[in-house]
mmCIF file of the N, C-alpha and C atoms, coordinates in Angstrom:
data_MODEL
# 
_entry.id   MODEL 
# 
loop_
_atom_site.group_PDB 
_atom_site.id 
_atom_site.type_symbol 
_atom_site.label_atom_id 
_atom_site.label_alt_id 
_atom_site.label_comp_id 
_atom_site.label_asym_id 
_atom_site.label_entity_id 
_atom_site.label_seq_id 
_atom_site.pdbx_PDB_ins_code 
_atom_site.Cartn_x 
_atom_site.Cartn_y 
_atom_site.Cartn_z 
_atom_site.occupancy 
_atom_site.B_iso_or_equiv 
_atom_site.pdbx_formal_charge 
_atom_site.auth_seq_id 
_atom_site.auth_comp_id 
_atom_site.auth_asym_id 
_atom_site.auth_atom_id 
_atom_site.pdbx_PDB_model_num 
ATOM 1   N N  . MET A 1 1  ? -25.504 -112.744 43.077 1.00 0.00 ? 1  MET A N  1 
ATOM 2   C CA . MET A 1 1  ? -24.495 -112.855 44.127 1.00 0.00 ? 1  MET A CA 1 
ATOM 3   C C  . MET A 1 1  ? -24.264 -111.459 44.815 1.00 0.00 ? 1  MET A C  1 
ATOM 4   N N  . ASP A 1 2  ? -24.214 -111.455 46.046 1.00 0.00 ? 2  ASP A N  1 
ATOM 5   C CA . ASP A 1 2  ? -23.954 -110.281 46.814 1.00 0.00 ? 2  ASP A CA 1 
ATOM 6   C C  . ASP A 1 2  ? -22.445 -110.257 47.124 1.00 0.00 ? 2  ASP A C  1 
ATOM 7   N N  . THR A 1 3  ? -21.561 -110.040 46.073 1.00 0.00 ? 3  THR A N  1 
ATOM 8   C CA . THR A 1 3  ? -20.132 -110.131 46.375 1.00 0.00 ? 3  THR A CA 1 
ATOM 9   C C  . THR A 1 3  ? -19.608 -109.017 47.263 1.00 0.00 ? 3  THR A C  1 
ATOM 10  N N  . HIS A 1 4  ? -20.221 -107.903 47.341 1.00 0.00 ? 4  HIS A N  1 
ATOM 11  C CA . HIS A 1 4  ? -19.735 -106.835 48.056 1.00 0.00 ? 4  HIS A CA 1 
ATOM 12  C C  . HIS A 1 4  ? -20.537 -106.519 49.380 1.00 0.00 ? 4  HIS A C  1 
ATOM 13  N N  . GLY A 1 5  ? -21.448 -107.383 49.617 1.00 0.00 ? 5  GLY A N  1 
ATOM 14  C CA . GLY A 1 5  ? -22.100 -107.406 50.950 1.00 0.00 ? 5  GLY A CA 1 
ATOM 15  C C  . GLY A 1 5  ? -23.261 -106.282 50.991 1.00 0.00 ? 5  GLY A C  1 
ATOM 16  N N  . HIS A 1 6  ? -23.765 -105.747 49.917 1.00 0.00 ? 6  HIS A N  1 
ATOM 17  C CA . HIS A 1 6  ? -24.726 -104.741 49.944 1.00 0.00 ? 6  HIS A CA 1 
ATOM 18  C C  . HIS A 1 6  ? -26.110 -105.248 50.480 1.00 0.00 ? 6  HIS A C  1 
ATOM 19  N N  . ALA A 1 7  ? -26.566 -106.375 50.043 1.00 0.00 ? 7  ALA A N  1 
ATOM 20  C CA . ALA A 1 7  ? -27.801 -107.021 50.474 1.00 0.00 ? 7  ALA A CA 1 
ATOM 21  C C  . ALA A 1 7  ? -27.688 -107.372 51.886 1.00 0.00 ? 7  ALA A C  1 
ATOM 22  N N  . HIS A 1 8  ? -26.634 -107.931 52.242 1.00 0.00 ? 8  HIS A N  1 
ATOM 23  C CA . HIS A 1 8  ? -26.257 -108.270 53.636 1.00 0.00 ? 8  HIS A CA 1 
ATOM 24  C C  . HIS A 1 8  ? -26.485 -107.118 54.569 1.00 0.00 ? 8  HIS A C  1 
ATOM 25  N N  . ASP A 1 9  ? -25.826 -105.919 54.237 1.00 0.00 ? 9  ASP A N  1 
ATOM 26  C CA . ASP A 1 9  ? -26.075 -104.775 55.022 1.00 0.00 ? 9  ASP A CA 1 
ATOM 27  C C  . ASP A 1 9  ? -27.422 -104.154 54.855 1.00 0.00 ? 9  ASP A C  1 
ATOM 28  N N  . ALA A 1 10 ? -28.013 -104.197 53.784 1.00 0.00 ? 10 ALA A N  1 
ATOM 29  C CA . ALA A 1 10 ? -29.300 -103.472 53.670 1.00 0.00 ? 10 ALA A CA 1 
ATOM 30  C C  . ALA A 1 10 ? -30.452 -104.392 54.348 1.00 0.00 ? 10 ALA A C  1 
ATOM 31  N N  . TYR A 1 11 ? -30.504 -105.593 54.298 1.00 0.00 ? 11 TYR A N  1 
ATOM 32  C CA . TYR A 1 11 ? -31.515 -106.388 54.770 1.00 0.00 ? 11 TYR A CA 1 
ATOM 33  C C  . TYR A 1 11 ? -31.214 -107.230 56.009 1.00 0.00 ? 11 TYR A C  1 
ATOM 34  N N  . ASP A 1 12 ? -29.906 -106.973 56.596 1.00 0.00 ? 12 ASP A N  1 
ATOM 35  C CA . ASP A 1 12 ? -29.481 -107.484 57.865 1.00 0.00 ? 12 ASP A CA 1 
ATOM 36  C C  . ASP A 1 12 ? -29.597 -108.980 57.779 1.00 0.00 ? 12 ASP A C  1 
ATOM 37  N N  . VAL A 1 13 ? -29.023 -109.561 56.663 1.00 0.00 ? 13 VAL A N  1 
ATOM 38  C CA . VAL A 1 13 ? -29.015 -111.076 56.410 1.00 0.00 ? 13 VAL A CA 1 
ATOM 39  C C  . VAL A 1 13 ? -27.811 -111.663 57.106 1.00 0.00 ? 13 VAL A C  1 
ATOM 40  N N  . HIS A 1 14 ? -27.920 -112.636 57.886 1.00 0.00 ? 14 HIS A N  1 
ATOM 41  C CA . HIS A 1 14 ? -26.728 -113.268 58.536 1.00 0.00 ? 14 HIS A CA 1 
ATOM 42  C C  . HIS A 1 14 ? -26.482 -114.714 58.095 1.00 0.00 ? 14 HIS A C  1 
ATOM 43  N N  . THR A 1 15 ? -27.416 -115.288 57.328 1.00 0.00 ? 15 THR A N  1 
ATOM 44  C CA . THR A 1 15 ? -27.182 -116.758 56.960 1.00 0.00 ? 15 THR A CA 1 
ATOM 45  C C  . THR A 1 15 ? -27.283 -116.709 55.434 1.00 0.00 ? 15 THR A C  1 
ATOM 46  N N  . PRO A 1 16 ? -26.836 -117.733 54.749 1.00 0.00 ? 16 PRO A N  1 
ATOM 47  C CA . PRO A 1 16 ? -27.107 -117.787 53.313 1.00 0.00 ? 16 PRO A CA 1 
ATOM 48  C C  . PRO A 1 16 ? -28.571 -117.724 53.050 1.00 0.00 ? 16 PRO A C  1 
ATOM 49  N N  . THR A 1 17 ? -28.925 -116.650 52.233 1.00 0.00 ? 17 THR A N  1 
ATOM 50  C CA . THR A 1 17 ? -30.377 -116.254 52.063 1.00 0.00 ? 17 THR A CA 1 
ATOM 51  C C  . THR A 1 17 ? -30.546 -115.905 50.627 1.00 0.00 ? 17 THR A C  1 
ATOM 52  N N  . TYR A 1 18 ? -31.578 -116.156 49.980 1.00 0.00 ? 18 TYR A N  1 
ATOM 53  C CA . TYR A 1 18 ? -31.999 -115.696 48.570 1.00 0.00 ? 18 TYR A CA 1 
ATOM 54  C C  . TYR A 1 18 ? -32.899 -114.397 48.906 1.00 0.00 ? 18 TYR A C  1 
ATOM 55  N N  . VAL A 1 19 ? -32.457 -113.361 48.248 1.00 0.00 ? 19 VAL A N  1 
ATOM 56  C CA . VAL A 1 19 ? -33.185 -112.148 48.271 1.00 0.00 ? 19 VAL A CA 1 
ATOM 57  C C  . VAL A 1 19 ? -33.578 -111.674 47.012 1.00 0.00 ? 19 VAL A C  1 
ATOM 58  N N  . LEU A 1 20 ? -34.897 -111.770 46.478 1.00 0.00 ? 20 LEU A N  1 
ATOM 59  C CA . LEU A 1 20 ? -35.280 -111.431 45.238 1.00 0.00 ? 20 LEU A CA 1 
ATOM 60  C C  . LEU A 1 20 ? -35.925 -110.043 45.266 1.00 0.00 ? 20 LEU A C  1 
ATOM 61  N N  . VAL A 1 21 ? -35.193 -109.030 44.511 1.00 0.00 ? 21 VAL A N  1 
ATOM 62  C CA . VAL A 1 21 ? -35.633 -107.723 44.529 1.00 0.00 ? 21 VAL A CA 1 
ATOM 63  C C  . VAL A 1 21 ? -36.302 -107.530 43.252 1.00 0.00 ? 21 VAL A C  1 
ATOM 64  N N  . ARG A 1 22 ? -37.596 -107.133 43.255 1.00 0.00 ? 22 ARG A N  1 
ATOM 65  C CA . ARG A 1 22 ? -38.361 -106.867 42.039 1.00 0.00 ? 22 ARG A CA 1 
ATOM 66  C C  . ARG A 1 22 ? -37.793 -105.661 41.317 1.00 0.00 ? 22 ARG A C  1 
ATOM 67  N N  . PRO A 1 23 ? -38.177 -105.508 40.019 1.00 0.00 ? 23 PRO A N  1 
ATOM 68  C CA . PRO A 1 23 ? -37.790 -104.280 39.287 1.00 0.00 ? 23 PRO A CA 1 
ATOM 69  C C  . PRO A 1 23 ? -38.217 -102.935 39.871 1.00 0.00 ? 23 PRO A C  1 
ATOM 70  N N  . ASP A 1 24 ? -39.350 -103.008 40.578 1.00 0.00 ? 24 ASP A N  1 
ATOM 71  C CA . ASP A 1 24 ? -39.841 -101.778 41.278 1.00 0.00 ? 24 ASP A CA 1 
ATOM 72  C C  . ASP A 1 24 ? -39.189 -101.606 42.694 1.00 0.00 ? 24 ASP A C  1 
ATOM 73  N N  . ASN A 1 25 ? -38.184 -102.391 43.005 1.00 0.00 ? 25 ASN A N  1 
ATOM 74  C CA . ASN A 1 25 ? -37.384 -102.177 44.185 1.00 0.00 ? 25 ASN A CA 1 
ATOM 75  C C  . ASN A 1 25 ? -38.045 -102.686 45.449 1.00 0.00 ? 25 ASN A C  1 
ATOM 76  N N  . TYR A 1 26 ? -39.168 -103.397 45.255 1.00 0.00 ? 26 TYR A N  1 
ATOM 77  C CA . TYR A 1 26 ? -39.861 -104.140 46.313 1.00 0.00 ? 26 TYR A CA 1 
ATOM 78  C C  . TYR A 1 26 ? -39.232 -105.498 46.629 1.00 0.00 ? 26 TYR A C  1 
ATOM 79  N N  . LEU A 1 27 ? -39.136 -106.003 47.742 1.00 0.00 ? 27 LEU A N  1 
ATOM 80  C CA . LEU A 1 27 ? -38.758 -107.395 48.059 1.00 0.00 ? 27 LEU A CA 1 
ATOM 81  C C  . LEU A 1 27 ? -39.904 -108.319 47.522 1.00 0.00 ? 27 LEU A C  1 
ATOM 82  N N  . GLY A 1 28 ? -39.455 -109.305 46.595 1.00 0.00 ? 28 GLY A N  1 
ATOM 83  C CA . GLY A 1 28 ? -40.447 -110.217 46.147 1.00 0.00 ? 28 GLY A CA 1 
ATOM 84  C C  . GLY A 1 28 ? -40.430 -111.468 46.939 1.00 0.00 ? 28 GLY A C  1 
ATOM 85  N N  . CYS A 1 29 ? -39.272 -111.857 47.383 1.00 0.00 ? 29 CYS A N  1 
ATOM 86  C CA . CYS A 1 29 ? -39.138 -113.048 48.154 1.00 0.00 ? 29 CYS A CA 1 
ATOM 87  C C  . CYS A 1 29 ? -37.766 -113.145 48.967 1.00 0.00 ? 29 CYS A C  1 
ATOM 88  N N  . VAL A 1 30 ? -37.923 -113.457 50.215 1.00 0.00 ? 30 VAL A N  1 
ATOM 89  C CA . VAL A 1 30 ? -36.670 -113.536 51.071 1.00 0.00 ? 30 VAL A CA 1 
ATOM 90  C C  . VAL A 1 30 ? -36.772 -115.033 51.675 1.00 0.00 ? 30 VAL A C  1 
ATOM 91  N N  . THR A 1 31 ? -35.798 -115.795 51.483 1.00 0.00 ? 31 THR A N  1 
ATOM 92  C CA . THR A 1 31 ? -35.936 -117.132 51.886 1.00 0.00 ? 31 THR A CA 1 
ATOM 93  C C  . THR A 1 31 ? -34.566 -117.839 52.008 1.00 0.00 ? 31 THR A C  1 
ATOM 94  N N  . ASP A 1 32 ? -34.401 -118.813 52.727 1.00 0.00 ? 32 ASP A N  1 
ATOM 95  C CA . ASP A 1 32 ? -33.249 -119.652 52.768 1.00 0.00 ? 32 ASP A CA 1 
ATOM 96  C C  . ASP A 1 32 ? -33.377 -121.033 51.990 1.00 0.00 ? 32 ASP A C  1 
ATOM 97  N N  . ASN A 1 33 ? -34.587 -121.189 51.418 1.00 0.00 ? 33 ASN A N  1 
ATOM 98  C CA . ASN A 1 33 ? -34.942 -122.348 50.794 1.00 0.00 ? 33 ASN A CA 1 
ATOM 99  C C  . ASN A 1 33 ? -35.134 -122.030 49.313 1.00 0.00 ? 33 ASN A C  1 
ATOM 100 N N  . PRO A 1 34 ? -34.240 -122.614 48.374 1.00 0.00 ? 34 PRO A N  1 
ATOM 101 C CA . PRO A 1 34 ? -34.434 -122.289 46.972 1.00 0.00 ? 34 PRO A CA 1 
ATOM 102 C C  . PRO A 1 34 ? -35.817 -122.800 46.315 1.00 0.00 ? 34 PRO A C  1 
ATOM 103 N N  . ALA A 1 35 ? -36.373 -123.669 47.057 1.00 0.00 ? 35 ALA A N  1 
ATOM 104 C CA . ALA A 1 35 ? -37.726 -124.251 46.519 1.00 0.00 ? 35 ALA A CA 1 
ATOM 105 C C  . ALA A 1 35 ? -38.735 -123.096 46.712 1.00 0.00 ? 35 ALA A C  1 
ATOM 106 N N  . ASP A 1 36 ? -38.561 -122.201 47.687 1.00 0.00 ? 36 ASP A N  1 
ATOM 107 C CA . ASP A 1 36 ? -39.485 -121.125 47.828 1.00 0.00 ? 36 ASP A CA 1 
ATOM 108 C C  . ASP A 1 36 ? -39.414 -120.053 46.777 1.00 0.00 ? 36 ASP A C  1 
ATOM 109 N N  . LEU A 1 37 ? -38.231 -119.795 46.330 1.00 0.00 ? 37 LEU A N  1 
ATOM 110 C CA . LEU A 1 37 ? -37.911 -119.027 45.222 1.00 0.00 ? 37 LEU A CA 1 
ATOM 111 C C  . LEU A 1 37 ? -38.441 -119.473 44.057 1.00 0.00 ? 37 LEU A C  1 
ATOM 112 N N  . ASP A 1 38 ? -38.304 -120.800 43.695 1.00 0.00 ? 38 ASP A N  1 
ATOM 113 C CA . ASP A 1 38 ? -38.809 -121.309 42.500 1.00 0.00 ? 38 ASP A CA 1 
ATOM 114 C C  . ASP A 1 38 ? -40.361 -121.287 42.522 1.00 0.00 ? 38 ASP A C  1 
ATOM 115 N N  . ALA A 1 39 ? -41.002 -121.512 43.557 1.00 0.00 ? 39 ALA A N  1 
ATOM 116 C CA . ALA A 1 39 ? -42.397 -121.476 43.616 1.00 0.00 ? 39 ALA A CA 1 
ATOM 117 C C  . ALA A 1 39 ? -42.914 -120.012 43.433 1.00 0.00 ? 39 ALA A C  1 
ATOM 118 N N  . TYR A 1 40 ? -42.271 -119.048 44.048 1.00 0.00 ? 40 TYR A N  1 
ATOM 119 C CA . TYR A 1 40 ? -42.582 -117.649 43.858 1.00 0.00 ? 40 TYR A CA 1 
ATOM 120 C C  . TYR A 1 40 ? -42.506 -117.278 42.394 1.00 0.00 ? 40 TYR A C  1 
ATOM 121 N N  . LEU A 1 41 ? -41.391 -117.730 41.756 1.00 0.00 ? 41 LEU A N  1 
ATOM 122 C CA . LEU A 1 41 ? -41.314 -117.353 40.255 1.00 0.00 ? 41 LEU A CA 1 
ATOM 123 C C  . LEU A 1 41 ? -42.355 -118.081 39.388 1.00 0.00 ? 41 LEU A C  1 
ATOM 124 N N  . ARG A 1 42 ? -42.711 -119.253 39.762 1.00 0.00 ? 42 ARG A N  1 
ATOM 125 C CA . ARG A 1 42 ? -43.649 -120.018 39.021 1.00 0.00 ? 42 ARG A CA 1 
ATOM 126 C C  . ARG A 1 42 ? -44.987 -119.411 39.161 1.00 0.00 ? 42 ARG A C  1 
ATOM 127 N N  . LYS A 1 43 ? -45.305 -118.800 40.240 1.00 0.00 ? 43 LYS A N  1 
ATOM 128 C CA . LYS A 1 43 ? -46.638 -118.188 40.472 1.00 0.00 ? 43 LYS A CA 1 
ATOM 129 C C  . LYS A 1 43 ? -46.712 -117.029 39.553 1.00 0.00 ? 43 LYS A C  1 
ATOM 130 N N  . LEU A 1 44 ? -45.532 -116.434 39.203 1.00 0.00 ? 44 LEU A N  1 
ATOM 131 C CA . LEU A 1 44 ? -45.449 -115.285 38.186 1.00 0.00 ? 44 LEU A CA 1 
ATOM 132 C C  . LEU A 1 44 ? -45.413 -115.658 36.853 1.00 0.00 ? 44 LEU A C  1 
ATOM 133 N N  . GLY A 1 45 ? -45.389 -116.958 36.570 1.00 0.00 ? 45 GLY A N  1 
ATOM 134 C CA . GLY A 1 45 ? -45.147 -117.424 35.296 1.00 0.00 ? 45 GLY A CA 1 
ATOM 135 C C  . GLY A 1 45 ? -43.715 -117.461 34.719 1.00 0.00 ? 45 GLY A C  1 
ATOM 136 N N  . LEU A 1 46 ? -42.801 -117.339 35.741 1.00 0.00 ? 46 LEU A N  1 
ATOM 137 C CA . LEU A 1 46 ? -41.430 -117.280 35.293 1.00 0.00 ? 46 LEU A CA 1 
ATOM 138 C C  . LEU A 1 46 ? -40.616 -118.459 35.860 1.00 0.00 ? 46 LEU A C  1 
ATOM 139 N N  . THR A 1 47 ? -39.466 -118.769 35.523 1.00 0.00 ? 47 THR A N  1 
ATOM 140 C CA . THR A 1 47 ? -38.638 -119.777 36.055 1.00 0.00 ? 47 THR A CA 1 
ATOM 141 C C  . THR A 1 47 ? -37.244 -119.172 36.524 1.00 0.00 ? 47 THR A C  1 
ATOM 142 N N  . ALA A 1 48 ? -36.786 -119.804 37.582 1.00 0.00 ? 48 ALA A N  1 
ATOM 143 C CA . ALA A 1 48 ? -35.450 -119.442 38.099 1.00 0.00 ? 48 ALA A CA 1 
ATOM 144 C C  . ALA A 1 48 ? -34.375 -119.936 37.199 1.00 0.00 ? 48 ALA A C  1 
ATOM 145 N N  . SER A 1 49 ? -33.444 -119.107 37.081 1.00 0.00 ? 49 SER A N  1 
ATOM 146 C CA . SER A 1 49 ? -32.142 -119.562 36.433 1.00 0.00 ? 49 SER A CA 1 
ATOM 147 C C  . SER A 1 49 ? -31.057 -119.232 37.380 1.00 0.00 ? 49 SER A C  1 
ATOM 148 N N  . ARG A 1 50 ? -30.235 -120.282 37.590 1.00 0.00 ? 50 ARG A N  1 
ATOM 149 C CA . ARG A 1 50 ? -29.136 -120.238 38.500 1.00 0.00 ? 50 ARG A CA 1 
ATOM 150 C C  . ARG A 1 50 ? -27.743 -120.486 37.824 1.00 0.00 ? 50 ARG A C  1 
# 
């Protein structure tokens, strides 16, 4: 959760959006559809926890 608006400011996000930042600080996935995030994580052999 971006409770302080840091992602909003850094990525210029104006709508409810999922922004997954990888541990190496690259963007892994930016989407407004949670199914896209789940698919991205599955490709990595991971699962989403919300």
